[in-house]
C-alpha positions as CSV (number, residue, x, y, z in Angstrom):
1,M,100.4,-25.4,287.1
2,K,98.9,-27.5,284.3
3,N,95.6,-25.5,284.3
4,G,97.4,-22.2,284.1
5,K,99.6,-23.6,281.1
6,H,96.6,-24.9,279.2
7,K,94.8,-21.6,279.7
8,K,97.7,-19.8,278.4
9,S,97.8,-22.2,275.4
10,S,94.2,-21.7,274.7
11,N,94.6,-17.9,274.7
12,H,97.2,-18.2,272.4
13,Q,95.3,-20.3,269.7
14,S,92.3,-17.8,270.3
15,A,94.5,-14.8,269.5
16,K,95.9,-16.8,266.4
17,Q,92.4,-17.6,265.1
18,S,91.4,-14.1,265.8
19,K,94.3,-12.9,263.7
20,K,93.6,-15.4,260.9
21,S,89.9,-14.1,260.9
22,K,90.9,-10.6,260.7
23,N,93.4,-11.4,257.7
24,K,90.7,-13.3,256.2
25,R,88.4,-10.3,256.3
26,T,91.1,-8.0,255.0
27,G,91.8,-10.5,252.0
28,D,88.2,-10.6,251.4
29,V,88.1,-6.8,251.3
30,K,91.0,-6.6,248.9
31,A,89.5,-9.3,246.8
32,N,86.3,-7.3,246.8
33,E,88.2,-4.3,245.8
34,E,90.0,-6.1,243.0
35,I,86.6,-7.5,241.8
36,V,85.3,-4.0,241.7
37,T,88.2,-2.7,239.8
38,V,88.0,-5.4,237.2
39,D,84.3,-4.8,236.9
40,S,84.9,-1.1,236.5
41,F,87.5,-1.8,233.7
42,L,85.2,-4.4,232.0
43,S,82.3,-1.8,232.3
44,S,84.7,0.9,230.6
45,L,85.6,-1.6,227.9
46,D,81.9,-2.2,227.3
47,E,81.2,1.5,227.1
48,I,84.1,2.0,224.6
49,G,82.9,-0.9,222.6
50,D,79.4,0.4,222.7
51,Q,80.8,3.8,221.2
52,T,82.9,2.0,218.7
53,V,79.9,0.2,217.5
54,V,78.2,3.4,217.0
55,T,81.1,5.3,215.3
56,D,82.8,2.6,213.2
57,P,80.0,2.7,210.5
58,Q,80.3,6.4,210.3
59,K,84.0,6.3,209.9
60,K,83.8,3.6,207.2
61,K,81.1,5.7,205.5
62,K,83.4,8.9,205.5
63,K,86.3,6.8,204.3
64,K,84.3,5.3,201.6
65,E,83.3,8.8,200.6
66,L,86.7,10.3,200.6
67,V,88.1,7.3,198.3
68,H,85.1,7.7,196.0
69,T,85.8,11.5,195.8
70,L,89.6,10.9,195.3
71,R,88.9,8.4,192.6
72,I,86.5,10.9,190.7
73,F,89.1,13.6,191.1
74,L,91.9,11.5,189.6
75,I,89.7,10.2,186.8
76,V,88.8,13.7,185.8
77,L,92.3,14.9,186.1
78,F,93.8,12.2,183.9
79,L,90.9,12.8,181.4
80,G,91.6,16.4,181.4
81,I,95.3,15.8,180.8
82,F,94.4,13.3,178.0
83,I,92.1,15.7,176.3
84,F,94.6,18.6,176.6
85,S,97.4,16.4,175.2
86,A,95.2,15.4,172.4
87,Y,94.2,19.0,171.6
88,M,97.9,19.9,171.6
89,V,98.8,17.2,169.2
90,I,95.9,17.9,167.0
91,S,96.5,21.7,167.1
92,T,100.3,21.2,166.2
93,I,99.4,18.9,163.2
94,A,96.7,21.4,162.0
95,D,99.2,24.2,162.5
96,G,101.7,22.2,160.5
97,Y,99.4,21.9,157.6
98,N,98.4,25.5,157.6
99,S,102.0,26.6,158.0
100,D,102.9,24.4,155.0
101,K,100.1,25.8,153.0
102,I,101.1,29.4,153.8
103,N,104.8,28.9,153.1
104,S,104.1,26.9,149.9
105,E,102.0,29.7,148.6
106,L,104.6,32.2,149.5
107,N,107.3,30.1,147.7
108,D,105.3,29.5,144.6
109,K,104.7,33.4,144.3
110,F,108.3,34.1,144.8
111,F,109.7,31.8,142.3
112,S,107.1,31.8,139.6
113,D,108.3,32.5,136.3
114,V,111.8,32.6,137.5
115,D,114.6,30.3,136.4
116,R,116.7,29.7,139.3
117,T,119.3,27.8,137.6
118,K,120.5,31.1,135.9
119,L,121.2,32.8,139.4
120,M,123.5,31.7,142.1
121,S,121.3,29.5,144.4
122,Y,121.4,26.2,142.3
123,L,118.1,25.3,144.0
124,S,115.9,24.3,141.2
125,P,113.5,21.4,142.1
126,E,115.3,19.1,139.6
127,I,118.7,19.3,141.5
128,I,117.7,20.3,145.1
129,D,119.1,17.0,146.5
130,N,122.1,16.9,144.5
131,P,125.6,18.2,145.4
132,T,126.0,21.9,144.8
133,P,128.8,23.0,142.4
134,E,131.8,24.7,143.8
135,Y,132.0,28.4,144.0
136,F,134.8,30.1,142.0
137,G,134.2,33.7,142.3
138,D,136.8,36.5,141.6
139,R,138.4,37.1,145.1
140,S,141.3,39.2,144.1
141,N,142.0,42.7,145.4
142,L,139.8,42.3,148.4
143,H,140.6,44.9,151.0
144,N,139.8,44.1,154.5
145,K,136.8,41.8,153.4
146,D,136.6,38.2,152.0
147,Y,133.6,38.4,149.6
148,T,132.9,39.7,146.1
149,E,130.4,42.3,145.1
150,K,129.3,42.6,141.5
151,D,126.5,44.5,139.6
152,T,124.9,42.3,137.0
153,N,121.8,44.2,136.2
154,N,120.4,40.8,135.7
155,P,116.5,41.3,135.0
156,L,115.6,38.3,137.2
157,L,117.0,40.2,140.3
158,T,114.4,42.9,139.4
159,Q,111.7,40.4,139.6
160,Y,112.8,39.0,142.8
161,K,113.0,42.5,144.2
162,E,109.4,43.3,142.9
163,K,108.0,39.9,144.5
164,L,109.6,41.1,148.0
165,L,108.1,44.4,147.7
166,A,104.8,42.7,147.1
167,F,105.4,40.6,150.2
168,Q,106.3,43.7,152.1
169,N,102.7,45.1,151.5
170,V,101.5,42.2,153.2
171,N,103.8,42.3,156.0
172,S,106.6,45.1,156.2
173,D,108.7,42.9,158.5
174,I,109.6,40.6,155.6
175,F,113.1,41.7,154.4
176,G,114.2,38.6,152.2
177,W,114.0,35.0,151.3
178,I,116.3,32.2,152.5
179,Q,117.3,28.9,150.6
180,V,119.7,26.3,152.0
181,D,121.1,23.9,149.5
182,G,120.0,20.2,149.6
183,T,117.1,21.0,152.2
184,N,113.5,22.0,152.0
185,I,114.5,25.3,153.7
186,S,112.8,27.9,151.4
187,Y,111.1,30.6,153.4
188,A,110.4,34.3,153.7
189,C,112.7,36.0,156.4
190,V,111.3,38.6,158.8
191,K,112.5,40.7,161.5
192,G,110.3,42.0,164.3
193,S,110.6,44.3,167.3
194,D,111.4,41.3,169.4
195,N,112.4,37.7,169.4
196,E,109.1,36.4,170.6
197,Y,106.3,37.3,168.2
198,Y,107.6,35.2,165.2
199,L,108.1,32.2,167.5
200,E,104.2,31.7,167.2
201,H,103.3,33.8,164.0
202,T,103.9,33.0,160.3
203,A,105.5,35.5,157.8
204,T,101.9,36.6,157.1
205,K,101.3,37.2,160.8
206,E,98.9,34.5,161.5
207,F,99.2,32.7,164.8
208,N,100.9,29.3,164.3
209,V,103.1,27.3,166.8
210,H,105.6,26.7,164.0
211,G,106.3,30.3,163.7
212,A,108.6,31.9,160.9
213,I,112.2,32.3,160.0
214,F,113.2,35.6,161.8
215,A,116.3,37.6,162.3
216,D,117.4,38.7,165.7
217,Y,115.7,41.9,166.4
218,L,118.9,43.6,167.2
219,C,120.4,42.8,163.7
220,R,120.8,46.0,161.5
221,D,118.8,46.4,158.5
222,G,121.6,46.3,156.1
223,M,123.0,42.9,155.5
224,L,126.6,44.0,155.1
225,D,126.2,46.0,158.4
226,N,126.0,42.7,160.4
227,P,129.2,40.9,161.3
228,N,126.9,38.0,162.3
229,L,123.5,37.8,160.9
230,V,121.5,35.5,163.2
231,L,118.3,33.8,161.9
232,Y,116.3,31.7,164.2
233,G,113.6,28.9,163.3
234,H,111.9,26.1,165.1
235,N,113.0,22.5,164.6
236,S,109.6,21.4,163.6
237,S,110.9,17.9,162.8
238,F,107.5,16.4,163.6
239,I,106.3,17.9,160.3
240,G,109.6,18.5,158.5
241,Q,109.3,22.2,158.4
242,M,111.3,25.4,159.2
243,F,114.9,24.7,160.4
244,S,114.4,21.1,161.0
245,Q,116.5,20.0,158.2
246,V,119.6,21.9,159.6
247,E,120.1,18.5,161.3
248,K,121.0,17.1,157.9
249,F,124.4,18.9,158.2
250,L,125.3,16.6,161.1
251,D,126.0,13.9,158.6
252,K,129.5,14.4,157.2
253,S,128.6,13.3,153.6
254,F,125.7,15.9,153.5
255,F,127.8,18.5,155.1
256,D,130.5,18.0,152.3
257,A,128.0,17.9,149.4
258,N,125.9,20.9,150.2
259,R,127.9,24.0,150.7
260,Y,125.7,27.1,150.2
261,I,122.9,29.3,151.6
262,T,121.3,32.0,149.6
263,I,119.5,35.0,150.8
264,Y,117.5,37.2,148.3
265,T,116.7,40.8,149.3
266,V,115.4,44.0,147.5
267,D,119.2,45.0,147.5
268,G,120.7,41.9,146.0
269,I,121.4,38.2,146.3
270,Y,123.9,37.0,149.1
271,K,125.5,33.7,148.8
272,Y,127.1,32.2,151.9
273,E,129.5,29.1,152.2
274,I,128.8,26.8,155.0
275,F,131.9,26.0,157.2
276,S,130.5,24.9,160.6
277,I,127.8,22.7,162.1
278,Y,127.8,21.8,165.9
279,Q,125.5,21.2,169.0
280,T,125.7,23.9,171.6
281,N,123.4,25.5,174.2
282,A,121.4,28.6,174.4
283,G,124.0,30.4,176.8
284,Y,126.8,30.1,174.3
285,N,127.9,33.1,172.5
286,Y,127.3,31.7,168.9
287,T,124.7,34.4,168.3
288,Q,126.9,37.3,169.3
289,L,126.0,40.3,167.3
290,S,128.6,42.9,168.2
291,F,132.4,42.8,169.0
292,T,134.7,45.1,171.1
293,S,137.4,45.1,168.4
294,E,138.3,43.7,164.9
295,N,140.6,41.2,166.7
296,S,137.7,39.9,169.0
297,F,135.6,39.4,166.0
298,V,138.2,37.3,164.0
299,K,138.9,35.4,167.2
300,W,135.2,34.6,167.5
301,C,135.1,33.4,163.9
302,N,138.0,31.1,164.5
303,E,136.4,29.7,167.7
304,I,133.1,28.8,165.9
305,K,135.0,27.2,163.1
306,A,137.0,25.2,165.6
307,N,133.5,24.0,167.2
308,S,132.5,22.3,164.0
309,L,132.0,18.7,163.8
310,Y,133.9,18.6,160.5
311,Q,136.6,20.9,159.4
312,I,137.1,22.3,155.9
313,D,140.0,24.3,154.4
314,C,138.8,27.9,154.0
315,E,140.5,31.3,153.7
316,D,141.4,33.1,156.9
317,F,138.8,35.2,158.5
318,V,139.3,39.1,158.3
319,P,137.6,42.1,159.9
320,G,135.2,42.4,157.0
321,T,134.2,38.9,156.9
322,R,130.4,38.5,157.1
323,I,128.8,35.5,159.0
324,L,125.3,34.0,158.7
325,T,124.2,32.0,161.7
326,L,121.2,29.6,161.6
327,S,120.0,28.7,165.0
328,T,117.4,26.0,165.9
329,C,116.5,23.7,168.9
330,T,117.6,20.1,169.1
331,G,114.1,18.9,170.1
332,V,115.5,17.1,173.1
333,Y,116.2,19.7,175.8
334,M,114.9,23.2,175.9
335,T,118.4,24.8,176.2
336,E,120.2,22.8,173.4
337,R,120.8,24.3,170.0
338,Y,122.0,23.3,166.5
339,S,124.2,25.9,165.1
340,L,125.0,26.3,161.3
341,H,127.4,28.9,160.2
342,A,128.2,30.2,156.8
343,R,130.5,33.1,155.6
344,L,129.5,35.5,152.8
345,V,131.3,34.8,149.5
346,S,129.5,37.0,147.0
347,V,126.8,39.6,146.5
348,E,125.2,40.0,143.3
349,K,123.2,43.4,142.7
């Protein structure tokens, strides 16, 4: 019995050892497999590392080339912008001097040998910055209009007419000459076939960014045929030319002291009294040229008067009222405008 029990125990231990041996072999196989897997992973990393070592310098080189190219591009771009800006500034200044030269020559020709104090403009050089005298015209017996017309047969008017006709030989678009009291606004007036050409051409048709003083091309040729005669001019404040000094009327003391605008034409001299100044935008109807009825026109006149920064006492508007509008940009935003309105008070023929 003991021998059989011992034999059974021995067989059990032998089976146990066999199982352990088998498990050990299985573990060794698994371990070997894990080692192989790790080795494979490490080999893969080595391969990637080898590739990285090869490609990194290439990428670095390409990146360097890209940065260098971008740097050159930006330098060229900014240099181009600077050169263009400098050119525009120099060109504007040069055009300003040229514009001033042309207009000064025209001004000297127009007023040479003429005593302006004997006419209605009161714009002789000696008193150009002084307040203008009040106008006391005979305004009685006016039928459906609020301005006077008088035939003076003044020989000086003949001189002005001859000068304007001489200017028209240079440019047939010239129709008159404008002066605004208390300012340096003293220019030939033109009217073209559109509202674009004279934005960049002088009254003598030379290309110039400061342009000319021009009437809306839809205005009628006869001064009295326009309920609202609209004149445009750049606000060339950089050089103090064209309609830049319209801004002066934004000051109340200046507005109160300087009252009149004079336009000389081959038909006579037209004197306007200023009554409104304000800032507006290009889309507003301050440049309206025609009206559906007499009432709509009178209503429009009252509206532009109410728009003024400063209110003055003046006669009521009537269907025969004749308005002069000077329009210029503010120089801040492209759509902003200064509008200066005046009403006709007399015509001297």
